[in-house]
N, C-alpha and C positions, 0 to 999 in steps of 0.2 A: 755709338760705342754702346753705352749702358743702356739706353731705351729700346734698341734696334739688334745690334749685332749679339749681344751676349743673351738676351731670350732667343733669337734665332738659331744661334749654335746649340743651346740647350734642347732644342728639337730635333737634333741631328743625333742618331743614336751612336754613328760613329765617331763623334766629336767630344772630347772632354776639354772644358775650360779650366786651365791649371793656373791662371794668373791674370792679374787686371792691372793696368796701370791708369794713374792719373795725376797730374801735378797737384791736384787737391786730395789729399791723402783720405780725409774723413769721405769723400765721394766715392774714392775706390774701395774703401773699406765696407760701406754701406752696400755697394754692389756684389763684393765679396759675399757678404754675410747673407744678402737676400738669395745669391745663387750657388752658395757653398763652394766658393771659389778658395782654393787652399793659399795662394800668395797674393800679396798686395805691393805694389811697387809705384814710386813717384817719380823714377828715373827709367824711362824706356831703354836705355843701355844696359841697367842692372836686370830689367827683364829678359832682354835679349841674352845675357849671360847665363839665364836660368836653363840647364839643360833639359828639363822637363817641357820647355816650350819647343814646339815644332814648327809652328806657324803663328804669324800675328795677323791682326785686323787693325790696320792704320786708320784711325777715324778721328783725327785732329783737324784744327783749322788747315786748309789746304797749302799754306806757304810753307808747312812742315814737313809735306807728304815726301818730296824727293830726297831729303836729307835723312829722314827716317826709313824710307824703303831701301835705300842704299846700304845704311847701317844694318839693316835687318838681313838683307841678301849677304853682306859680308860675313854676318854671324851664322851664316847657314840655315837661316828660317825661309820658310815658304811666306810670300807676303800677299795678303788681299788688301789693297790701298783705295780708300774712296776716292772718288774724282775731287779734283782734278790732280791727277798724279804728278805733273810738272807743269810748269808755267812757260818754259824757253825751249826753242829748238835743241839748245846745248844739252839742256837737262835730260830731255827724252832720248837723243842720242847716247849720252853717258849712260843712262838707266838700261836702254836697250841693250847696249854693248855688255854691261856686267850681267844682265840677264841671260843673255846667248853664252855668256862664259860658264853658266851655271845651270845646265840643262835638267838637272835632276832637281831643281827648285822652280817653284811657281812663282810668278809675278803675275797677279791679275788686277785689274781696275774694277771697283765696284759699280759698275753701270747696272742698276737694277731693271731697267726696261727689257733686257735679253731675257729674263727669267719670268717675266709676267705671261701668263696663258693668253691674255689679249694680245700681246705684241706678237707671239710666238705664232697664234693663230692666223694674224694679218700677214706675218711672213710667208707662211704656208700658202695662203690665198695668193700671194705675189708670185711665188714659185711656181704655181699650179696654174698661172694665167687666169685665175677666177676674177680678178679685176680688171682684166684686159692689160693693155700696154700703159703703164703709170709713167707719166712724164713730169710731173710736179708734185712737189710735196708743200703742204701748208701746215705750221706747227703752232699751237701757242701752249702757253704756261699759264694754269691758273691756281692761285693760292687761296685757301680758305682761309682768309685774314693773313694779316703779317705776324701776330703774336710776338713774343718777346725773342725769339729767335732772329727776327729782322730789325730790331730796334736798337739804335746805339746804346751801349758801347759794342754790340754784337760784332764779332770779326766778319761776319757774312757782308756787312753794308760797306767794307773797306776793300777796294780793289787789291791793295798790295798784299791783304791776307787771303783773299777768297778767289782772285783773278777776276772780280768783277762779275755781272749779271751774265754774261756769256758763258762764263765758266761755271757759275752757281747754277744755273737754271737751262739756258739752251743747250749745254753740254749733253744732256739726255735725248734732245731732239736731233741733234746732230748724230750722236751715236747710232739713233736708231736708224736714221736716214743712211748712213755709211754701212750698217750691218746688213740693211735690207736691200741696198741697191749696189753697195761697194763700190 
């Protein structure tokens, strides 16, 4: 949210960030002050009620994504939600159904590899046959140190909050494989 999405949105000329939300008011207020954002919320439902808000970026721990995305769609907002969007088949079917019922709204999962020039170049090479017939994929994930985001009590180390390592890390490789080879 505050470290990646807000600075990124400010780089887009056609985007105006009109509100920020965090359960920690002081954090939201600091981000708002740094980027000149006019509204600060501590409850996402209040943010969704703000008529200036047309779209939201859901960048919370993954166990909150499904409920927040549904609530945002029902509030008439476009939704960019970080992965993992859902944890169960029932959740994905319910969210897909709701999204299809609202064709004027965008629901997108923030799977960042699709927007990398590196991965786009590889996809083009595969499509053109430059690499020949690809029959296997070998993927790894390397972290430059674990840092505080991976140490308890971080939600990332608890499956019930993050979906586990497959959801947290392998989801990018799985998405790239699906995108490139469908």
